C-alpha positions as CSV (number, residue, x, y, z in Angstrom):
1,M,17.8,-14.3,3.1
2,D,16.3,-17.5,1.7
3,K,14.9,-17.0,-1.8
4,Y,11.6,-18.5,-0.9
5,L,9.8,-16.2,-3.4
6,A,12.1,-17.3,-6.3
7,G,10.1,-17.6,-9.5
8,K,7.3,-15.4,-8.1
9,V,6.3,-12.0,-9.5
10,A,4.9,-9.3,-7.2
11,L,3.0,-6.2,-8.3
12,V,3.5,-3.2,-6.0
13,T,1.7,0.1,-6.3
14,G,3.1,3.3,-4.8
15,A,6.5,1.7,-5.4
16,A,8.6,4.7,-6.1
17,R,9.5,5.5,-2.5
18,G,8.5,5.1,1.1
19,Q,6.5,2.0,2.1
20,G,6.0,0.9,-1.5
21,R,9.8,0.9,-2.2
22,S,10.4,-1.0,1.0
23,H,7.9,-3.7,0.1
24,A,9.3,-4.0,-3.4
25,L,12.9,-4.4,-2.1
26,R,12.0,-6.9,0.6
27,L,10.1,-9.0,-2.0
28,A,13.0,-8.8,-4.4
29,E,15.4,-9.8,-1.7
30,A,13.3,-12.9,-1.2
31,G,13.6,-13.7,-4.9
32,A,10.5,-12.1,-6.5
33,D,10.6,-10.1,-9.7
34,I,8.7,-6.8,-9.4
35,I,6.1,-4.8,-11.3
36,A,6.5,-1.4,-9.8
37,I,3.7,1.2,-10.3
38,D,3.6,4.8,-9.3
39,I,1.8,8.0,-10.5
40,C,5.1,10.0,-10.5
41,H,3.4,13.4,-10.5
42,D,1.8,15.7,-8.0
43,L,-1.9,16.0,-7.3
44,S,-3.7,19.3,-6.7
45,A,-5.1,18.4,-3.3
46,V,-1.8,17.0,-1.9
47,A,0.4,19.7,-0.3
48,Y,3.6,17.6,-0.2
49,P,5.5,16.5,-3.3
50,L,4.7,13.0,-4.6
51,A,7.3,10.7,-5.9
52,S,9.0,11.3,-9.2
53,S,10.0,9.2,-12.2
54,A,13.5,9.4,-10.9
55,D,12.3,7.8,-7.6
56,L,10.6,5.0,-9.5
57,N,13.8,4.4,-11.6
58,E,15.8,4.2,-8.3
59,T,13.4,1.5,-7.0
60,A,14.0,-0.5,-10.2
61,K,17.8,0.0,-9.8
62,L,17.7,-1.2,-6.2
63,V,15.6,-4.2,-7.2
64,A,18.2,-5.1,-9.8
65,E,20.9,-5.1,-7.2
66,F,19.2,-8.2,-5.8
67,G,19.5,-9.8,-9.2
68,R,15.8,-9.5,-9.9
69,T,13.9,-8.0,-12.8
70,A,11.9,-4.8,-12.2
71,I,9.3,-3.5,-14.7
72,T,8.1,0.1,-14.0
73,Y,4.9,1.8,-15.1
74,Q,4.0,5.4,-14.4
75,V,0.2,4.9,-13.9
76,D,-2.4,6.6,-11.8
77,V,-4.2,3.8,-9.9
78,R,-7.4,5.7,-10.3
79,D,-7.3,4.9,-14.0
80,A,-8.8,1.4,-14.3
81,A,-8.0,1.0,-18.0
82,A,-4.4,2.1,-17.5
83,M,-3.9,-0.4,-14.6
84,Q,-5.3,-3.2,-16.8
85,A,-3.0,-2.1,-19.6
86,A,0.0,-2.2,-17.3
87,V,-0.8,-5.7,-16.1
88,A,-1.3,-6.8,-19.7
89,S,2.1,-5.3,-20.7
90,S,3.9,-6.8,-17.7
91,L,2.7,-10.3,-18.8
92,T,4.6,-9.9,-22.1
93,R,7.8,-9.7,-20.0
94,L,7.2,-11.6,-16.9
95,P,5.3,-14.9,-16.8
96,T,2.9,-14.5,-13.9
97,I,1.5,-12.3,-11.2
98,D,1.6,-14.2,-7.9
99,I,1.6,-11.4,-5.3
100,V,-0.1,-8.0,-5.2
101,V,0.7,-5.3,-2.6
102,A,-1.9,-2.5,-3.1
103,N,0.1,0.2,-1.3
104,A,-0.6,3.5,-3.2
105,G,-2.1,6.1,-0.9
106,I,-2.2,9.9,-0.3
107,S,-3.1,12.3,2.5
108,A,-4.7,15.7,1.9
109,M,-5.1,16.6,5.6
110,Q,-4.3,20.3,5.0
111,A,-6.4,20.7,1.8
112,E,-9.7,21.8,3.4
113,E,-10.2,24.5,0.8
114,S,-9.5,22.2,-2.2
115,P,-12.7,21.1,-4.0
116,D,-10.8,18.1,-5.3
117,A,-9.6,16.7,-1.9
118,W,-12.4,14.3,-1.3
119,D,-12.4,12.8,-4.8
120,Q,-8.6,12.5,-4.9
121,V,-8.3,10.9,-1.5
122,I,-11.1,8.4,-2.1
123,G,-9.9,7.9,-5.7
124,V,-6.3,7.0,-4.9
125,N,-6.8,5.3,-1.5
126,L,-10.0,3.3,-2.2
127,S,-10.8,3.2,-5.9
128,G,-7.1,2.8,-6.7
129,T,-7.0,-0.3,-4.4
130,F,-10.1,-1.7,-6.1
131,N,-8.6,-1.0,-9.6
132,T,-5.4,-2.7,-8.6
133,V,-7.0,-5.9,-7.5
134,Q,-9.5,-5.9,-10.4
135,A,-6.6,-5.6,-12.8
136,A,-4.5,-8.4,-11.3
137,A,-7.0,-10.9,-10.0
138,P,-8.2,-12.3,-13.4
139,T,-4.6,-13.3,-14.2
140,M,-4.0,-14.8,-10.8
141,I,-7.2,-16.8,-11.2
142,A,-6.4,-18.0,-14.7
143,Q,-2.9,-19.2,-13.6
144,G,-4.5,-21.6,-11.2
145,T,-1.6,-21.5,-8.8
146,G,-3.1,-19.3,-6.0
147,G,-1.4,-16.3,-4.7
148,A,-1.5,-13.6,-2.0
149,I,-2.9,-10.0,-2.0
150,V,-2.1,-7.5,0.7
151,L,-4.0,-4.2,0.9
152,V,-2.3,-1.5,2.8
153,G,-4.7,0.3,5.0
154,S,-4.2,2.4,8.2
155,V,-5.0,2.4,11.8
156,A,-7.6,5.0,10.6
157,A,-9.5,1.9,9.2
158,L,-9.9,0.5,12.7
159,G,-11.3,3.5,14.6
160,P,-12.5,7.1,14.2
161,G,-9.4,8.0,12.3
162,Y,-7.6,11.4,12.2
163,G,-10.1,14.0,13.2
164,A,-13.4,15.3,11.9
165,T,-12.3,17.7,9.1
166,P,-13.5,16.9,5.6
167,C,-10.2,15.5,4.5
168,G,-9.6,13.6,7.7
169,I,-13.0,12.0,7.2
170,A,-12.2,11.2,3.5
171,Y,-9.0,9.4,4.6
172,T,-10.8,7.5,7.3
173,A,-13.6,6.5,5.0
174,A,-11.2,5.3,2.3
175,K,-9.3,3.2,4.8
176,H,-12.4,1.7,6.3
177,G,-13.4,0.9,2.7
178,I,-10.2,-1.1,2.3
179,V,-11.4,-3.4,5.1
180,G,-14.6,-4.0,3.1
181,L,-12.6,-4.7,-0.1
182,M,-10.3,-7.1,1.8
183,R,-13.2,-9.1,3.2
184,S,-15.1,-9.2,0.0
185,Y,-12.0,-10.4,-2.0
186,A,-11.0,-12.8,0.6
187,A,-14.4,-14.5,0.4
188,S,-14.6,-14.5,-3.4
189,L,-11.0,-15.4,-4.3
190,G,-10.5,-18.0,-1.6
191,Q,-11.9,-20.7,-3.9
192,H,-8.9,-20.0,-6.2
193,S,-6.4,-20.3,-3.3
194,I,-5.8,-16.6,-3.4
195,R,-5.4,-15.1,0.1
196,V,-6.3,-11.5,0.8
197,N,-5.4,-9.6,3.9
198,A,-4.9,-6.0,5.1
199,V,-2.0,-4.4,7.0
200,H,-2.8,-1.4,9.0
201,P,0.2,0.8,9.9
202,T,0.4,3.6,12.4
203,A,2.5,6.6,11.5
204,V,5.4,5.5,9.3
205,D,8.6,7.4,8.7
206,T,8.0,8.3,5.0
207,A,7.9,11.6,3.0
208,M,4.1,11.7,3.6
209,A,4.1,11.3,7.3
210,Q,7.1,13.7,7.8
211,S,5.8,16.4,5.5
212,E,5.1,19.7,7.2
213,E,1.5,19.5,6.2
214,V,0.7,16.0,7.5
215,H,2.9,16.3,10.6
216,G,1.3,19.6,11.5
217,Y,-2.1,18.0,11.2
218,T,-1.4,15.0,13.3
219,E,0.2,17.3,15.9
220,S,-3.0,19.3,16.0
221,I,-5.1,16.3,17.0
222,R,-2.7,14.9,19.6
223,Q,-4.6,14.0,22.8
224,G,-2.1,15.6,25.1
225,P,1.3,17.3,25.1
226,T,3.1,14.3,26.7
227,R,1.6,11.6,24.6
228,P,3.4,10.3,21.4
229,V,1.9,11.0,18.0
230,G,-0.9,8.4,17.5
231,A,-1.1,7.7,21.3
232,H,0.8,4.4,21.0
233,A,0.7,2.0,23.9
234,L,4.4,1.2,23.2
235,P,6.9,3.9,23.9
236,I,7.6,4.7,20.2
237,H,7.0,7.8,18.2
238,I,6.9,6.4,14.7
239,V,7.7,3.1,12.9
240,Q,9.8,2.5,9.8
241,P,8.8,1.3,6.4
242,N,10.6,-2.0,6.9
243,D,8.5,-2.6,9.9
244,I,5.4,-2.7,7.7
245,S,7.4,-4.8,5.1
246,D,7.9,-7.4,7.8
247,A,4.1,-7.8,8.1
248,V,3.7,-7.9,4.3
249,M,6.4,-10.5,3.9
250,F,4.7,-12.7,6.6
251,L,1.3,-12.5,4.9
252,V,2.6,-13.4,1.4
253,S,4.8,-16.3,2.8
254,D,3.9,-19.9,3.3
255,A,4.0,-19.2,7.1
256,A,0.6,-17.5,6.5
257,K,-0.7,-20.1,4.0
258,Y,-4.0,-20.5,5.8
259,I,-4.5,-16.8,6.8
260,T,-7.0,-14.8,4.8
261,G,-9.5,-12.1,5.6
262,V,-7.4,-10.7,8.4
263,N,-6.8,-7.1,9.5
264,L,-3.2,-7.0,10.8
265,P,-2.4,-3.8,12.7
266,V,1.3,-2.8,12.8
267,D,0.5,0.0,15.2
268,A,2.6,-0.2,18.4
269,G,-0.7,-0.4,20.3
270,F,-2.5,2.5,18.7
271,V,-5.9,0.7,18.4
272,I,-5.9,-0.3,22.1
C-alpha cells in the first residue's frame, strides 16, 4: 500500500479491538502514527465484555509491525478532561493530530432493567464523540494544515433504528445525534480546511454484534424468518470491520478532499 498518510497522526477511539483496531491498522498501513484510546474495562449496562488493556496493547503491537508509532491511553471517552489530557500528552510524543476517527461505541440492548443504560449509551456513543472532537479540534485548528474527522455512526442514525425498547431508543438517539454533530462540525471547521464526515455501518462482525445479548436482540426484531439480519438489499448477513475501514480510508484521503458534511452508509442496502 502507498504510504500516502506518511507523516500524519491519527487519533482513534475504541481502538482496542473490532472496528477501532481495524481502522487503526489501516491508517498505520498507509503510514500514519496512531493515538489509540479505549476504556479497557466493562460497564454495568453492557452485558458483553468490553475490550481489555491486553487488547489495546495488541493493537499497539500490530501498528508497530507496520513500522509506525502507537501511543495508547486507557481513557473513558465520557470524561472530557481525561480526553483533553490524553491529547496533550500525545503531543509531547507525536508532532500533530491530522486525523480523528471517533469510533468508540457500546450497545446495551438487553439492559432494560439497568437504571444506567440510557446514560451510558448516550454518554459513550454521543457525548464521547463530542468529547473526542472537542479535545482534538483545537490542535488541528492551531496547526493550520487542515485535517479529516470521521464519526462512526450506524444505520440506526438514518432511520427508526433497532426497536422501541428504552435501550434501542437510546442507541438510535445517540446515533442520530452523531449526524447533528457531524453537520455542525463540518460547517464550523470547514474554514480551517478540516473535513468532517460520518460513516454509518450496518451490522459488523465484531465482539459487540456477535455477542449473545446483541445478536439475540437483533434476531428478535427481524422482519421475517427468511430475511437477513438488518433486512439488507444485498444478499449478505453481516459485513467485516475492514469494510468500514475502506470507507474511513476514503474519507481521510485526498480522494475525498472536497467531501465534507456527508453521511456515508456502508450498509448493503439497509437504508433502502
